[in-house]
N, C-alpha and C positions, 0 to 999 in steps of 0.2 A: 796271374794275368793283371796287368796294370789297368787302371781306369782313371779318368779325369772328370771333374765337375766344373762346368762353365756357367758363369753368371752373366746377366746382361751388363752392357758397358755404357758409360756416358760419353764415349768418344775415344778414338785412337789418335794419339798425338806423339810427335817426335820424329826422329830420324833413325833409320835402321839400314843395315846391310845384310842381305840374305846370303846363305852359303853358296859356294861355288856350284856351277852348273853340273848336274849329275851326268848328263850325256857326254859333255866335254871332258869331265873328269875320267870317265871310263876310257875314252879314246886317248887321253893324254898318257895313261899308263901303258895301254896296248901299243900305241904307235912309237912312244919313246923306247919301249922294250925291244921293238922290232927294228929300230933305227940303228945306223952305224954312228958311234960317237955318244957323247953324253948329253943329257937334257936336265934342266931344272924346271920344276913345276911349282907355281905359286897359285894359291886360291883353291887347291884341291878339296873336294868335298869328302870329309871323313865319315861318310855314312856307311851303313852295313853293305849296301849294294856295291859301292865303289871299292870297299876293302876286299870284297870277294874277288874282284878283278885283280887288285894288287897282289893278293895272296896267291892267286893262280899263277901269275907270272913269276913270283918268287919260287913257287914249286917247280917251275921249269928252268930254274937256274939264273934268273935275272937278278942282278945286284941293285936293290931298291933301298935307298936310305931315306928315312923320314927323320929330319932333324928337329931340334927343339924350336927353331924359328918357323916351323910348319912348312918349310920348303922340302919338296921331294926331289931327290937326285937319283937319276937312273943312268946306268952304264948299259947302253943298248948292245944287243948281241947280234944284230942283223936278222933278216927274216928266217934264216935257216940255222941260227945259232942256239935255238932253244934246246933244252934237254928233256928227255922223256920223264914225265912225272912218275914218282914211285907209288902214288895213291890216286884215288878218284879226285878230280878237281871239283870242289864243292862251290857251286855258283850261288848258293843261298837262295834269296828271293829274286835274283836279278835276271830278267829276260835278256837285257843287253849283254851281260857277261856271257851267258851260255850261247846265245845266238852268234855274237861276233867271234867268240872263241872258236866256235865250230868252223867258221871261215878260215881262221888262222891255222887250226890244227889239221884241216882236211888235206893240206899239201905238205905237211911235215913228214919226216922220215921215221916216225915212231908211233907207238900205240898210246891212246889216251881214252879216258872215260869222263864224261861230264854228267853231273847230277845237280840236285838242288833240294830245297825244302818242299814240304807237302803242297804248297801253292804252285811253285814252279813246275813240279812234276805233273801238274794238271794242264799246263799251258801248251798250246799247239806248237810243236817243233817241226812238223812235216813241211811247213812253209819254207824252212831253210834246208832241211835235210834233202828234200826232193831235188832242188836245183843243184845242190852240191854234188849229189850223186850223178846228175847229168854231166857234171864237169869231170867225173871220174873218181870221186871220193868213195871210200869204202866205209860205210856207216851201218851199225846195227842198233836199232832202238826199240824201246818198249811200244806195245800196241801198234805193230807193223810200221815202225819208224815214225810214229806220230808224237811220241812223248819221251821225256827223259825218265830214267837214265839212258844214255846212248854211248856207244863206243865207236871210236874212229881209228882206223889203221891208215896212217898217212900214205899217200900214193901220188904219183905224178898227175897233175890236173891239166885240162885243156880249157881254154876260154869258150864261153857260150854266149848266145844272145837269149836273154830270158825276159819274158813278159810277165811281171809279177801281178797276180790277181788282186793284191792288196797294196795300198800305199804304206810301206813299212820301212822306216830307216834302218831297222835291225836286219831285215832281209837284204836290203840293198847293200848295207855295210858289210855283212857277212860275205856276200858274193864279190864285192870289190876287194876285200882282203884276200879271199881265195884267188881272185884274179891276179893279184900281184905275184903270186907264186906259180901261176899257171902259164902255159905256153899260149901265145896268141892274145887276142883281145877278148875281154869280158864286157858285155853290154847289158845293162838292166833298164827295162822300161817299166814305168809305174802309171797307174790310172790317174793319180794326182801326185803333186810334188810333196815328198816327205822331207823331214828335217835334213839339212845338208852339212852337219858338222863334220862328217867323215870326209866329204869332198874338200871342204875348206882346210882341214888339218893335213890331209894328204898333200895338198898344194903347198901349204906352209912348210912342210917337211921335205919338199923337193920332188914330189911325184907329179907327173903330168896326168891330169884328169880332164876328160872331155865331157862337158855338160851341154846338153842340147834339149830342145823342146820334147818333153816326155821321157827323158832318160839321161843316162850317164855311162861312160865307158872308161876302162883303164887297159893299158898294155901290161902284159906280164914281164917279170924280170927287173922291174924298177926297184931301186934302193931308196930307203928313207934316210934322212940325215938328222941327227940329234939337234934340237932347238930348245931355247927357253920358251916356256909356255905360261901365259897369264890367263887364268880361268875366270870369266866374269860370273856375277851372281846369277843364280838359276831363276829364270822367269816363271818356271812352274812353282817354285817356292814363293816368289814374290806375289803370285796370283792370289794366294790366301789372304795376304795383307791388303792387296788392292781391293778385293771384294769386301773384306771386313771394314775398311775405311769408307767404302762407298755406301754400305747399308746401315752403318751406325751413325746416327746424327752427331753433329758437332765434331767431326773428324777432319784432321789434316795431317797427312803422313808423307814423309819423304823417304823413298826407297832408293838407295844409292847403288851404282855400279851393277845395273841389271843388264844381262845379255838381251839384245834386241834383234837377234837373227830373224830375218823376215819369214823363214820357214817355221819359226817358233812363236812369233809375236801375235798370233791370232787372238789370244786372250785380250790384248789391249784393243784390237779392232772390234771385237765382239762387245766389250764393255762400253766403248765409245759409241757404238751403234745403239746401245741401250740408254744413252744419255749421260754416261759417266764423265765426271770432271777429272780428267787425267792430263797432266802436262808433261811432255817429254823434254828433258833438259840436258845440257852438257853432253851432246852426242859426240861419240869418239869411237876408236877401235882398239881392241886388245888382240894383237895378231891379226888374224883374218876375220875376227868376230866383232860386229857392231855392238856398242855398249852405250847406255844412257842412264840418267837418274830420272825417277818417276815421282812426280808430286801429285798425290791423289787426295780429293776432298769428298765428303759425303754428298750424295747426289740422289735426285729422284729418277729412278730407272723405269724404263718401259719395256714391255715384252716385244720380242722380235722372233724372226725365223732364222735358225742356224742350220746350215747344211752345205753340201757340195765341197768345193775346194777349201772352205774355211775349216772344215773338221780336222784334217791332218795337221793343220797349223795350231790346233788347240786341243788335241785329243786328250792329253793328260790333265788339262785344266777344266774339262767339261763337268766333272763332279762339283767343283766350287762354282762354276757358272750356273749350275742348277740352283744353288743357294741364292745367287744374285737374282735369278729368274723368279724365285719364290717371293722375293721382296719387291719385284717390279709391278707396275700397274699393267693389268691386262695379262695376256697369255704369251708364253714363250714355247716354241716347238723346236726340238733338236732332232734332226734326221741325219741319215748317212753315217751313223756312228756305231755300227754293229761291232766294230773293233773293241768297244767298251765291254762287250760281253766276255772277252777272252783276255782281260788284263789280270792283275793279281787276284781279283775276284770278278764276278759279274757286276760291273759298276753300275749298270742300269738298274738291276734288281736291288743292289745295296743302297743306292741313293733313293730309290722308290720307298724303301723301308724307312730311311731317315726322314724323308719329306713327309710321309704319312704320320710318323710320330710327332712331327712339328705341327701337324694340323693342316698341311698343304694338300690341295686337291691335285693329283697327278695321275696321268695315264701313261703307261709304257707301251712302246712298240718294239718290234724286233730290232730296229736300228736306232732307237732313241726314246724320247719321252715328250709329253706335253704337260706344261707346268702352269698353274693358275696362281698368280701372285696374291698375297694376303698382307695385312698390315703388321701382324705380330705373330711370332711363333709360340707354340706351346712348349713347355719343358717336358721332361720325361727321361727315358733311358733308351739309348741306341747302341748298336754294336758296329764296330769298324770292319768286321769280317776279316781282320788281320791285314787290312789294306791301308797303307799310310795315307793315301789321298782321301779316302773315305773318312778316316779319323780327323784329319785336319779340316776337311770341309764341314764336318759336323761341329767342330770347335768354332768355326766362323759363324755358323748358325746360332750357336749358344750365346753369342754376344747380343742377340736380339730376342731371346726367349722371355716369356712372362715369368717363368720360374726356372729353377736350376735344370740344366741339361747334363745328364751323366753319360759319358762315352766310355764304353767297355773296350778292352783290348787296344790300348793306346801305345803300348810299347813299340808297335810297328812304325811309328813316326821316325824312329832311329834309322830306318832304311834310307831315307832321303833328307831328313831335316832334324838332326839330333837336338838342336837348341830351340825347336819350335815353341814349346810350351813356355820356356823362359822368356823368349822374345815376345810372345803374345802377352804375357802378364806385364812385361816391361812397358808396352805402349798402350794397353787397354785400360782406360780409367774406370774404376768401379763406379757403379751407380751411386749417386749421393756425394761423390768426391770431386765433381767437376767444378 
């Protein structure tokens, strides 16, 4: 089990580019494989989660070439050109892989089984299995169709209107993908708007997608066309460096080519509400996705209330937001974030343990936490619980500790950000060398 030791920093300086967006990378492999014709993908994130998606489609007969210039070339097989896999499709740690794949496989003409690692097998799958079965899917899963592994026997599907109890891009995307192979119209309503990478990429690749207040719908029988795809930097990865530069004095950091999709950029809005000095520069588009460069300088932060529609726009970034809150003046309260309980780990409980080790006063709730800011963190030892975002959030905190912070089980950062530690050491100036 890998561990890392982090020392306090005298500032973060320089210019960096974060890896390609994890969510868009997943979809680029899936949609290009299901399209007719060829696609070239640039900026793909070669993290363990995304490679699970790539390997799954290779196992179903898709020709995927990863060249030395880091360009991925895919010869699409069309929606019904996939082959029956000869083995279980291993989704690793990736909730996106297993849930979106379930939507693809539900309407195929073959049998398949989806599983993953010990953490993924604990995550709730009923939220996608139940509506897929309403569409006519035949699925058999562990714990009464609530957990992986689960098996699917492809069958004809019919469109449904589904009111999702949670705002989840994975649920929505699984149903939209199933809807493309179904007869009639598939409509998904959500309590809040979730990230819309699926809708944008479907449109970019030639599908008609109807987006309206509270929901989205697709007609079955549409074909996707191969396109070249440029994947912007992942704002979830940039978030760790945004917060690090904000909380460490004497910092000025330029993060280039960051995806600024409005359904994902809640982290920037939250930090600016806390008083962050973040400038959005060179705004542009990569395909359907907005992109910009972010210039961030160390700032005096203040506590705020976080909840409601803001939470789905920043759900993956809330662990590192809690580190920013611990450095802010006053109190920060995070509400409406019960979804954090069912991520790779219970991220509310995991961050509570990290913050308590740092000496931060924190109270947890069923759907969030209340954090009281302090001037300086204690050092000590914390555990990531095998969760990449917990490990990287703890690393950000370590840049402000009074003594060394040791983080256990840090190999998990390869799931979404393989070069995280190298990049952090590149821009973080050791104390005494400023």
